C-alpha positions as CSV (number, residue, x, y, z in Angstrom):
1,M,91.2,119.5,176.1
2,F,88.8,121.5,174.0
3,Y,91.6,123.2,172.1
4,E,93.3,119.9,171.4
5,D,90.1,118.4,170.0
6,E,89.7,121.5,167.9
7,R,93.2,121.3,166.5
8,K,92.6,117.6,165.6
9,F,89.3,118.5,164.0
10,S,91.0,121.3,162.0
11,R,93.8,119.0,160.8
12,S,91.2,116.4,159.8
13,L,89.1,118.9,158.0
14,G,92.2,120.2,156.2
15,W,93.1,116.8,155.0
16,D,89.5,116.2,153.8
17,L,89.5,119.4,151.9
18,L,92.8,118.6,150.3
19,L,91.6,115.2,149.3
20,L,88.4,116.6,147.8
21,T,90.4,119.2,145.9
22,M,92.7,116.5,144.5
23,M,89.8,114.3,143.5
24,F,88.1,117.3,141.7
25,F,91.4,118.1,139.9
26,F,92.1,114.6,138.6
27,R,88.4,113.9,137.7
28,R,87.6,117.3,136.1
29,V,90.6,119.4,135.3
30,V,93.0,116.7,134.0
31,P,90.5,115.1,131.5
32,L,89.8,118.6,130.1
33,F,93.6,119.1,129.8
34,L,94.0,115.9,127.9
35,V,91.2,116.5,125.4
36,S,91.5,120.2,124.9
37,P,92.6,121.3,121.4
38,V,94.8,123.9,123.0
39,F,97.0,121.2,124.4
40,G,97.4,119.0,121.4
41,E,94.0,117.3,121.0
42,G,94.7,114.5,123.4
43,A,96.6,111.6,121.9
44,V,96.3,112.9,118.3
45,Q,99.9,113.6,117.1
46,V,99.7,112.8,113.4
47,L,98.3,115.2,110.8
48,L,97.1,113.7,107.5
49,I,96.6,116.2,104.6
50,S,94.1,114.9,102.1
51,P,92.7,116.2,98.8
52,P,89.0,116.9,99.3
53,E,87.9,114.1,97.0
54,L,89.7,111.5,99.1
55,Q,88.7,112.8,102.5
56,E,86.3,110.0,103.3
57,A,88.7,107.3,102.3
58,W,91.5,108.9,104.3
59,Q,89.2,109.2,107.3
60,S,88.5,105.5,107.1
61,Y,92.3,104.9,107.0
62,A,92.7,107.2,110.1
63,D,90.0,105.2,111.9
64,L,91.9,102.0,111.1
65,R,95.2,103.4,112.4
66,K,93.4,104.7,115.5
67,E,92.3,101.1,116.2
68,Q,96.0,100.1,115.8
69,G,97.1,102.7,118.3
70,V,98.0,105.7,116.1
71,A,95.5,108.6,116.2
72,M,95.4,110.9,113.2
73,K,93.7,114.2,112.3
74,V,92.6,114.5,108.7
75,I,92.5,117.9,107.1
76,T,91.8,118.8,103.4
77,T,93.8,121.0,101.2
78,D,90.6,123.1,100.7
79,E,90.5,123.7,104.4
80,I,94.1,124.7,104.5
81,A,93.7,127.0,101.5
82,K,90.9,128.8,103.3
83,D,92.4,129.0,106.8
84,Y,96.1,129.9,106.1
85,N,97.7,132.8,104.4
86,G,100.5,132.2,101.9
87,P,101.6,132.8,98.3
88,D,100.6,129.3,97.2
89,L,99.1,126.0,98.5
90,Q,102.5,124.6,99.3
91,E,103.3,127.4,101.7
92,K,99.9,127.2,103.3
93,M,100.5,123.5,103.9
94,R,103.8,124.2,105.5
95,L,102.2,126.8,107.8
96,C,99.5,124.3,108.7
97,A,102.0,121.6,109.5
98,R,104.2,123.9,111.5
99,E,101.2,125.1,113.6
100,H,100.4,121.5,114.5
101,I,104.1,120.7,115.2
102,E,104.7,123.8,117.3
103,R,101.4,124.5,119.1
104,K,100.0,121.0,119.3
105,A,103.1,118.8,119.6
106,F,102.3,116.7,116.5
107,H,105.3,114.5,115.5
108,S,104.3,113.2,112.1
109,I,102.9,114.7,108.9
110,I,101.4,112.6,106.1
111,L,100.7,113.8,102.6
112,G,97.8,111.8,101.2
113,G,98.3,111.7,97.5
114,D,100.8,111.9,94.6
115,S,101.8,115.0,92.7
116,E,102.4,116.4,89.3
117,G,104.6,119.3,90.1
118,D,102.4,122.2,91.2
119,A,99.3,120.1,90.3
120,G,98.3,116.6,91.3
121,L,96.4,115.6,94.5
122,I,99.0,116.9,97.0
123,P,101.5,119.2,95.2
124,D,105.2,118.9,96.0
125,R,107.6,121.8,96.6
126,D,110.2,121.8,93.9
127,T,113.7,122.8,95.1
128,F,116.6,124.3,93.2
129,H,120.1,122.8,93.4
130,Q,123.3,124.0,91.8
131,N,126.4,122.0,92.5
132,M,129.0,119.6,91.0
133,W,126.2,117.7,89.3
134,G,124.9,120.8,87.4
135,N,121.6,122.6,87.8
136,D,118.4,120.9,89.0
137,R,115.4,123.2,89.3
138,D,112.6,120.8,90.1
139,I,113.7,118.3,92.7
140,P,110.6,117.7,94.9
141,S,111.4,117.8,98.6
142,D,108.7,116.9,101.0
143,L,111.1,117.9,103.8
144,Y,110.0,121.5,103.0
145,Y,106.6,120.9,104.7
146,I,108.1,120.4,108.1
147,S,110.7,123.2,107.8
148,S,110.3,126.0,110.3
149,N,111.1,128.5,107.5
150,N,110.0,129.4,104.0
151,W,112.9,128.3,101.8
152,D,112.6,131.2,99.4
153,H,114.7,133.7,101.4
154,D,115.5,136.0,98.5
155,G,111.9,135.9,97.1
156,D,112.8,134.9,93.6
157,G,110.5,131.9,93.4
158,A,113.3,129.4,93.4
159,Y,113.2,127.4,96.7
160,G,116.2,126.0,98.5
161,E,119.0,127.7,96.7
162,F,122.1,126.8,98.7
163,V,123.7,130.3,98.5
164,D,120.8,132.7,98.1
165,D,118.3,131.0,100.5
166,R,120.9,129.7,103.0
167,E,119.6,131.7,105.9
168,A,116.1,130.2,105.6
169,I,116.9,126.5,105.0
170,T,116.5,124.2,108.0
171,Y,116.9,120.5,108.3
172,P,115.3,117.9,110.6
173,D,116.4,117.5,114.2
174,G,115.0,113.9,114.3
175,S,111.8,114.8,116.3
176,V,109.4,115.3,113.5
177,A,108.6,113.0,110.5
178,I,107.2,113.6,107.1
179,G,106.0,111.0,104.6
180,R,103.9,110.8,101.4
181,I,101.5,108.0,100.6
182,P,101.4,108.5,96.8
183,V,97.9,107.2,96.0
184,R,95.4,108.4,93.4
185,T,92.1,106.7,94.3
186,A,90.0,105.6,97.3
187,E,90.7,102.0,96.1
188,D,94.4,102.6,96.5
189,I,93.9,103.9,100.0
190,A,91.8,100.9,101.0
191,A,94.3,98.5,99.6
192,Y,97.2,100.2,101.4
193,G,95.3,100.0,104.6
194,E,94.8,96.3,104.2
195,K,98.6,95.9,103.6
196,V,99.4,98.0,106.7
197,T,97.1,95.7,108.8
198,A,98.9,92.6,107.4
199,Y,102.3,94.2,107.9
200,L,101.6,95.0,111.6
201,A,100.3,91.4,112.1
202,A,103.4,89.8,110.5
203,E,106.1,88.2,112.6
204,P,109.1,90.7,112.5
205,S,111.9,89.4,110.2
206,P,115.4,89.3,111.6
207,Q,116.9,89.8,108.1
208,L,117.9,92.8,106.0
209,A,119.1,92.1,102.4
210,L,121.5,94.5,100.7
211,T,121.6,94.4,96.9
212,C,124.3,96.0,94.8
213,T,124.6,95.9,91.0
214,V,127.3,98.6,90.6
215,R,130.8,97.3,91.0
216,G,132.3,100.6,92.1
217,A,129.8,100.6,95.0
218,Y,130.4,97.1,96.2
219,A,132.9,98.1,98.9
220,K,130.7,100.7,100.6
221,V,127.5,98.6,100.5
222,Y,129.4,95.6,101.9
223,R,131.0,97.6,104.6
224,A,127.7,99.1,105.6
225,G,126.1,95.6,105.9
226,S,129.1,93.7,107.4
227,E,130.4,96.3,109.9
228,I,128.2,99.3,110.5
229,I,124.6,98.0,110.6
230,P,125.4,94.8,112.6
231,E,127.1,96.9,115.3
232,A,123.9,98.7,115.9
233,W,121.6,95.7,115.3
234,P,123.3,92.7,116.8
235,A,120.1,90.7,116.9
236,G,119.6,90.9,113.2
237,K,121.2,89.3,110.1
238,V,122.4,91.1,107.0
239,S,122.4,89.2,103.7
240,F,124.0,90.2,100.5
241,F,122.6,90.0,96.9
242,F,125.4,91.3,94.6
243,N,125.9,90.5,90.9
244,D,128.8,88.1,91.6
245,M,128.1,87.1,95.2
246,T,125.0,86.3,97.2
247,S,124.2,84.9,100.6
248,W,122.3,82.1,98.8
249,D,125.1,80.8,96.6
250,G,125.9,77.1,96.7
251,D,129.0,75.8,98.4
252,G,132.1,76.8,96.5
253,E,129.9,78.4,93.7
254,K,130.3,82.1,94.2
255,G,127.7,84.0,92.3
256,S,125.7,80.9,91.4
257,Y,122.4,82.3,92.7
258,D,121.5,84.9,90.0
259,L,120.3,88.3,90.9
260,S,117.3,87.9,88.6
261,P,113.8,89.3,88.7
262,E,112.5,85.8,89.3
263,N,114.8,85.0,92.2
264,L,114.2,88.4,93.8
265,S,110.4,87.9,93.4
266,E,110.7,84.5,95.1
267,K,112.6,86.0,98.0
268,F,109.9,88.7,98.4
269,T,106.9,86.3,98.0
270,S,108.3,83.7,100.5
271,G,108.8,86.5,103.0
272,E,112.5,85.6,103.4
273,V,113.4,89.1,102.3
274,S,111.0,91.8,103.7
275,K,113.6,94.5,104.4
276,W,115.5,95.4,101.2
277,H,118.1,98.0,100.1
278,L,119.0,98.4,96.4
279,H,122.1,100.2,95.2
280,G,121.9,100.0,91.4
281,H,120.6,101.6,88.3
282,G,117.0,102.3,87.7
283,L,114.4,104.3,85.7
284,I,110.9,105.5,86.6
285,D,109.5,102.1,85.7
286,R,112.2,99.6,86.8
287,W,115.0,98.5,89.0
288,V,117.9,97.2,86.9
289,L,119.5,93.9,88.1
290,E,122.2,91.5,87.0
291,N,122.9,91.2,83.2
292,D,120.7,94.3,82.7
293,E,117.5,92.3,83.5
294,S,114.9,94.6,85.0
295,F,112.3,94.2,87.8
296,T,109.3,96.0,86.3
297,Y,105.6,96.5,86.6
298,S,104.9,92.9,85.5
299,N,107.0,91.6,88.4
300,V,105.2,93.9,90.8
301,N,101.8,92.8,89.6
302,A,102.8,89.2,90.2
303,L,103.9,89.7,93.8
304,T,101.8,87.9,96.4
305,N,103.7,88.8,99.6
306,E,100.5,90.1,101.2
307,E,101.4,88.6,104.6
308,Q,104.8,90.2,104.6
309,P,104.8,93.6,102.8
310,L,108.2,95.2,102.2
311,V,110.2,98.1,103.6
312,I,112.6,99.3,100.9
313,T,115.4,101.8,100.6
314,T,116.9,102.5,97.2
315,V,119.3,104.9,95.5
316,S,118.2,103.9,92.0
317,C,117.5,106.9,89.7
318,F,113.9,108.1,89.2
319,T,112.4,105.1,91.0
320,G,110.7,107.4,93.5
321,H,109.5,109.8,90.8
322,F,106.1,110.4,92.4
323,D,105.6,113.8,90.7
324,A,105.8,112.6,87.1
325,K,103.0,112.8,84.5
326,K,103.9,109.1,83.7
327,D,102.3,107.2,86.5
328,P,103.1,105.2,88.4
329,S,106.8,105.1,89.2
330,I,108.0,101.6,90.2
331,S,108.0,102.7,93.9
332,E,104.4,103.9,93.6
333,A,103.4,100.6,91.9
334,M,105.0,98.7,94.8
335,L,103.0,100.8,97.3
336,R,99.7,100.5,95.4
337,Q,100.0,96.7,94.7
338,P,96.9,95.4,96.6
339,K,98.1,91.9,97.5
340,G,101.8,92.4,97.9
341,G,104.6,94.9,97.3
342,A,105.7,97.4,99.9
343,V,104.4,99.7,102.7
344,I,107.5,101.9,103.1
345,I,110.0,103.1,100.4
346,V,112.7,105.6,100.7
347,A,113.8,106.6,97.2
348,P,115.1,109.5,95.1
349,A,112.6,111.3,92.8
350,R,115.5,112.1,90.4
351,E,119.0,110.8,90.0
352,G,120.3,108.9,93.1
353,K,123.7,110.6,93.3
354,P,126.6,110.0,95.7
355,H,127.6,113.1,97.6
356,F,131.1,114.0,98.9
357,H,132.9,117.1,100.2
358,D,136.0,116.3,98.2
359,P,134.9,114.1,95.2
360,K,138.4,113.8,93.7
361,K,139.8,112.3,96.9
362,D,136.7,110.5,98.2
363,F,135.4,108.6,95.1
364,P,138.5,106.4,94.9
365,L,138.2,105.8,98.7
366,M,134.6,104.8,98.1
367,S,135.5,102.1,95.6
368,R,138.7,100.8,97.3
369,E,137.9,101.1,101.0
370,G,134.1,101.5,101.3
371,K,134.0,105.2,102.3
372,L,130.3,106.1,102.6
373,D,129.0,109.0,100.6
374,G,126.1,111.2,101.9
375,T,123.3,109.2,100.2
376,T,124.7,105.8,101.5
377,Q,125.2,107.4,104.9
378,T,121.5,108.4,104.9
379,M,120.3,105.0,104.0
380,T,122.6,103.2,106.5
381,S,121.6,105.6,109.3
382,F,118.0,105.0,108.4
383,W,118.3,101.2,109.0
384,I,120.3,101.8,112.2
385,A,117.7,104.2,113.7
386,A,114.8,101.9,112.6
387,L,116.2,98.5,113.6
388,G,118.8,99.4,116.3
389,E,116.9,102.3,117.9
390,K,113.3,101.0,117.1
391,K,112.2,104.3,115.7
392,T,109.3,104.6,113.3
393,A,110.2,104.8,109.6
394,G,109.5,108.5,109.4
395,L,111.5,109.4,112.6
396,A,114.3,107.0,111.4
397,L,114.7,109.0,108.2
398,A,114.4,112.3,110.1
399,T,117.2,111.1,112.4
400,A,119.4,110.0,109.5
401,K,119.0,113.4,107.9
402,A,119.6,115.2,111.2
403,G,122.9,113.4,111.4
404,L,124.0,115.0,108.1
405,A,122.7,118.5,108.8
406,D,126.1,119.9,109.5
407,D,127.4,118.5,106.2
408,A,124.4,120.0,104.4
409,K,125.1,123.4,105.8
410,K,128.7,123.3,104.4
411,S,128.1,121.6,101.1
412,A,125.6,122.1,98.2
413,T,125.9,118.5,97.3
414,Y,125.0,117.3,100.8
415,H,122.1,119.8,100.8
416,Q,120.8,118.2,97.7
417,G,121.3,114.7,99.2
418,I,119.1,115.6,102.2
419,S,116.5,117.2,100.0
420,E,116.1,114.6,97.2
421,L,115.3,111.5,99.3
422,N,111.6,111.2,100.2
423,L,109.8,108.7,102.3
424,L,106.9,107.2,100.5
425,G,104.4,105.4,102.7
426,D,103.1,105.9,106.3
427,P,105.9,107.5,108.4
428,T,104.3,106.2,111.6
429,L,104.9,102.6,110.8
430,P,107.6,100.7,112.7
431,V,110.3,98.9,110.7
432,Q,110.0,95.2,111.7
């Protein structure tokens, strides 16, 4: 009888000790694990790189985003320059980003300022491209900052050469996002933060509007909007805003609703169009619409869509030229507009070119049958990942580029296509 009681006591004591050990582990060890910098600084998974003069303003933005459920770590370019080794600030920034991605499981990098080549608040990495379109030595590619390798494999100072640097070039796998908020002042940051708050509070729109002003591109843009995107986003509605056909034409009056700056502004201001894609001509200061009318700075300044800021994709040339001495580009103006405009824009910093493996064969197919080129594939895949798969804007673009990585490894033109499209705005925002 004594031994039986002793065994019961031992079993009871054993369970008590196990319970106490588990309580200690979950109360003491697990919280340390969650907050320890070694294991990713708790919930912080976004790195925001700031110029020193805007650190306070960006910290206020980070505090705002934390309240909205997205924790950010702010680090200045001065800190990066001091703490990392590399031939220039751009390489030190890449090393800093990679450390946070690889060792701390960060999933998004934000560049907090615009650029002027190697100068500006947050310098860009110019990349070199030689293909069917000629030679481009200064295409800024923010993609470089999340790459696992330095893109100057041959050490000649030209980054991203398709042949000479091939072994070092890597593309997104869809798990890490990069975006640049191309501001210049603390006032710009505060205004952008207010728009983000309004955007997140707005009722999600079920409509995406596709605009095309280039007749040879009608077929591919219409196919993307009538077949490809709806299949992945059945709950949404795709509208069309072409030169000779719009979803707002009167009965039997094809093309009666003009694609004019005034009508476009009305759609933006009313909130009827809050997700917009434009395939058409452009310059650093304008989008060109029907009859060569232009949507310019004056139209941006008149926007009052503060309750429903825009998400935009565009292939229009130079409209995402965030590294120019002439400031702002039309995309930057839309992002900085304090009481309207946009919160996310995907745009080319130089010419928005179509990319094909076999241009002689594929260009006619694009015009006749709607074959998608690399740039249109990227934009279409962005909307599919954002709307159909509910990914953040940054991860949606990363996913779109990941889908074209094999093409980029085979073709210098597709490599350029992946490199030249940058996300301007906060990559952690949902597309709603």
